[in-house]
Each structure stands twice: as C-alpha cells, then as structure tokens.
C-alpha positions as CSV (number, residue, x, y, z in Angstrom):
1,M,65.8,71.9,26.4
2,A,68.4,71.0,28.9
3,I,69.9,73.2,31.6
4,I,73.0,74.9,30.3
5,N,75.7,75.9,32.8
6,P,78.1,78.2,31.0
7,V,80.9,79.5,33.2
8,A,82.0,83.2,32.8
9,H,85.0,84.8,34.2
10,I,84.2,88.4,35.2
11,S,86.7,90.6,37.2
12,S,88.4,87.5,38.6
13,L,85.1,86.1,39.9
14,W,83.7,82.9,38.6
15,L,80.0,83.0,38.1
16,E,77.8,80.0,37.1
17,L,74.9,81.2,35.0
18,I,72.0,78.9,35.0
19,V,69.5,79.1,32.1
20,P,66.2,77.7,33.2
21,D,64.8,74.9,31.1
22,E,61.2,73.8,30.5
23,T,61.3,71.1,33.1
24,P,58.1,71.0,35.1
25,I,58.2,71.9,38.8
26,K,58.7,68.8,40.8
27,C,56.3,67.8,43.6
28,A,53.7,70.5,42.8
29,S,50.3,70.2,44.5
30,K,48.7,68.2,41.6
31,S,51.8,66.0,40.9
32,E,52.0,62.3,41.7
33,C,54.6,62.9,44.4
34,T,53.9,60.1,47.0
35,I,55.9,61.9,49.6
36,R,53.7,65.0,49.3
37,A,50.5,62.9,49.3
38,A,51.6,61.5,52.7
39,R,52.1,65.1,54.0
40,V,55.8,64.7,54.4
41,E,57.9,67.5,53.1
42,C,60.7,66.6,50.6
43,S,64.3,66.9,51.6
44,S,66.6,69.4,50.0
45,E,68.0,66.5,47.9
46,C,64.8,66.8,45.8
47,G,66.3,69.9,44.3
48,S,65.5,73.6,43.8
49,T,62.5,72.9,41.5
50,C,60.7,71.0,44.3
51,A,57.4,72.7,45.3
52,N,57.1,70.5,48.4
53,Q,59.5,72.4,50.7
54,G,57.4,75.5,51.5
55,I,57.3,74.9,55.3
56,S,61.1,74.5,55.8
57,R,61.7,77.4,53.4
58,G,59.3,79.6,55.4
59,N,57.0,80.3,52.5
60,F,54.3,81.7,54.8
61,L,52.6,85.1,54.6
62,P,55.1,87.6,56.1
63,F,54.0,88.5,59.6
64,H,53.6,92.2,58.7
65,Y,50.7,91.0,56.5
66,L,48.9,89.7,59.6
67,E,47.4,91.8,62.4
68,V,46.2,90.8,65.8
69,R,43.4,93.0,67.1
70,E,40.2,92.9,69.1
71,T,37.1,91.3,67.5
72,I,33.5,92.3,68.3
73,L,32.6,89.0,70.0
74,R,35.6,86.8,70.5
75,G,38.4,88.8,72.1
76,K,41.5,88.9,70.0
77,G,41.7,87.6,66.4
78,V,44.1,87.6,63.5
79,F,43.2,89.6,60.4
80,T,44.9,89.7,57.0
81,K,46.2,92.9,55.5
82,V,46.4,91.4,52.0
83,F,44.3,89.3,49.7
84,S,45.3,85.7,50.1
85,P,44.3,83.2,47.4
86,K,43.1,79.7,48.1
87,G,46.0,77.4,48.9
88,T,48.2,80.2,50.4
89,L,50.5,78.9,53.2
90,V,49.4,81.4,55.8
91,I,51.0,80.6,59.2
92,E,52.4,77.8,61.3
93,Y,51.1,76.9,64.7
94,K,54.2,77.6,66.8
95,G,54.8,76.4,70.3
96,R,56.1,73.5,72.3
97,Q,54.9,70.1,71.4
98,I,53.7,68.2,74.4
99,S,52.2,64.8,75.2
100,Q,48.7,64.1,76.3
101,A,50.1,63.1,79.7
102,T,52.0,66.4,80.1
103,R,48.8,68.3,79.1
104,R,46.8,66.5,81.8
105,Q,49.6,66.9,84.4
106,R,49.7,70.7,83.8
107,G,46.0,70.9,84.1
108,Y,45.6,73.1,81.0
109,N,42.3,74.2,79.7
110,L,42.2,74.4,76.0
111,T,43.2,78.1,75.7
112,Y,46.2,78.4,73.5
113,V,46.6,74.6,73.3
114,L,45.8,72.9,70.0
115,Q,45.5,69.2,69.6
116,W,45.4,67.9,66.0
117,D,45.4,64.2,65.6
118,V,48.3,63.0,67.9
119,C,50.1,66.4,67.8
120,I,49.5,68.8,70.8
121,V,51.0,72.2,70.5
122,D,51.1,74.4,73.6
123,R,51.3,77.9,72.2
124,N,51.9,79.4,75.7
125,Y,55.6,78.5,75.1
126,G,57.1,79.9,71.9
127,G,53.8,80.6,70.2
128,N,53.1,83.2,67.6
129,E,50.1,85.1,66.2
130,S,48.4,81.8,65.4
131,K,47.2,81.5,69.0
132,Y,44.7,84.2,68.3
133,I,43.1,82.5,65.3
134,N,39.5,81.9,66.3
135,H,37.1,79.0,65.7
136,A,34.5,79.1,62.9
137,C,32.1,76.5,61.6
138,E,32.9,77.8,58.0
139,P,36.6,78.6,58.4
140,N,38.8,80.2,55.8
141,L,41.9,78.3,57.0
142,K,42.5,74.5,57.2
143,V,45.0,72.9,59.7
144,K,47.2,70.2,58.3
145,A,49.9,68.2,60.1
146,W,53.1,67.7,58.1
147,I,56.3,65.9,58.8
148,V,59.3,68.3,58.1
149,K,62.8,67.0,58.7
150,G,61.4,64.3,61.0
151,Q,59.3,66.7,63.1
152,Q,55.6,67.0,63.1
153,R,54.5,70.6,62.4
154,L,51.0,72.1,62.1
155,V,50.4,74.6,59.3
156,L,47.4,76.6,58.2
157,R,46.6,77.0,54.6
158,A,43.9,79.2,53.0
159,N,40.8,77.0,52.5
160,S,39.3,79.7,50.2
161,D,40.2,83.1,48.8
162,I,40.6,85.4,51.8
163,P,39.8,89.1,51.1
164,L,41.7,92.0,52.6
165,E,40.9,92.8,56.3
166,Q,39.1,89.4,56.8
167,E,39.5,87.6,60.1
168,L,41.4,84.3,59.9
169,T,39.5,81.4,61.3
170,T,39.7,77.6,61.5
171,N,37.5,74.8,62.8
172,Y,39.1,73.5,66.0
173,K,36.8,70.5,66.2
174,R,36.8,70.6,70.0
175,G,33.3,69.2,70.7
176,R,31.6,72.1,68.9
177,D,28.9,70.7,66.8
178,C,28.7,73.0,63.8
179,A,25.8,71.1,62.3
180,T,23.7,71.7,65.4
181,A,24.8,75.3,65.7
182,A,23.6,76.0,62.1
183,M,20.0,74.7,62.8
C-alpha cells in the first residue's frame, strides 16, 4: 500500500495527513545499509523512516534515567534508573576532541580522557555523565566511533540487557589485561 497524502481544510488551516504504509524501516540494524555498516550515520535526505539517525536525533536514554553516585570501590559511577534492553543507545561521550600531540603537550593522565581508535575525547571540557562510567572486564556497554555529519563521535550502546539500578561499565582497553585478571 502506498503513502496517501490527503489534504484537508480545517478552520482555514491546511493539514497534510500522512497515512503510514507497510514500507519497511530503512537502514535498520539488520538491513543491508552499507552506510550503517561503515558506522556512518545517514543524512536527513534518507528520510523519516531511516533508523540510522539516532545519534543526531538524540535518541539516547534521557539524562534523568541516569544517576551519578558513589560506588563501593571505584569512586563515582553511573547507574541506570530504568531497565535498558540490549542495543539501547545509552549515552554519548561528550567533550572536546583533541589530538595525540595536544594530549601529550597538556601532560594529561588518563582521567576523563578517552582514546578510542584515533579519536581522543577530553571530557574535562564539555563532558557529561559519561566521564564517570567505570572500566569492567565484562562491561554492559560497548563504545563505538561513528561519523555524524562529518564529525567523529563516540557513543555507548547496551552490550546486554541492563537491569534497573545497575552500574554502567565499559572496557577501556587501557593496558588492563582482563584475561590475566580473571585467572
């Protein structure tokens, strides 16, 4: 069935009524979208049924569903206030992107600085709650670098179902050998 765009005149306002058809959602996670496979977000030209625009549309867990609080062993951590199913777009690493040379020049230790592939985000400048997400060898979040409107952005997606009140964690891969730690 095709999309029907009947136009109705109501109280001198023109309203376009769109009746949804049975067209499959474009660029869904299991589609053959080559742009999505390359971790590049589709442009708005792809259309309103495109499922590969979640980052630019801000389809993350709302911040009021996340809570920063003290942990037993690791200082501050981020906890979820809702159940989050596997695949949920949880939060973006926010901060200023810097070069390796800038990082060395500033003499930063690794606190609140995340390097993922070639992207380095200094969360001391413009960061958000993501800077309190702790390392774990068996994390419930996975970091992915995406290109959105020509800019590289780091996002965290639920690696598994995350129960209510669970601490959010990711594997920072900063010289920590989880295989050795597990022995």
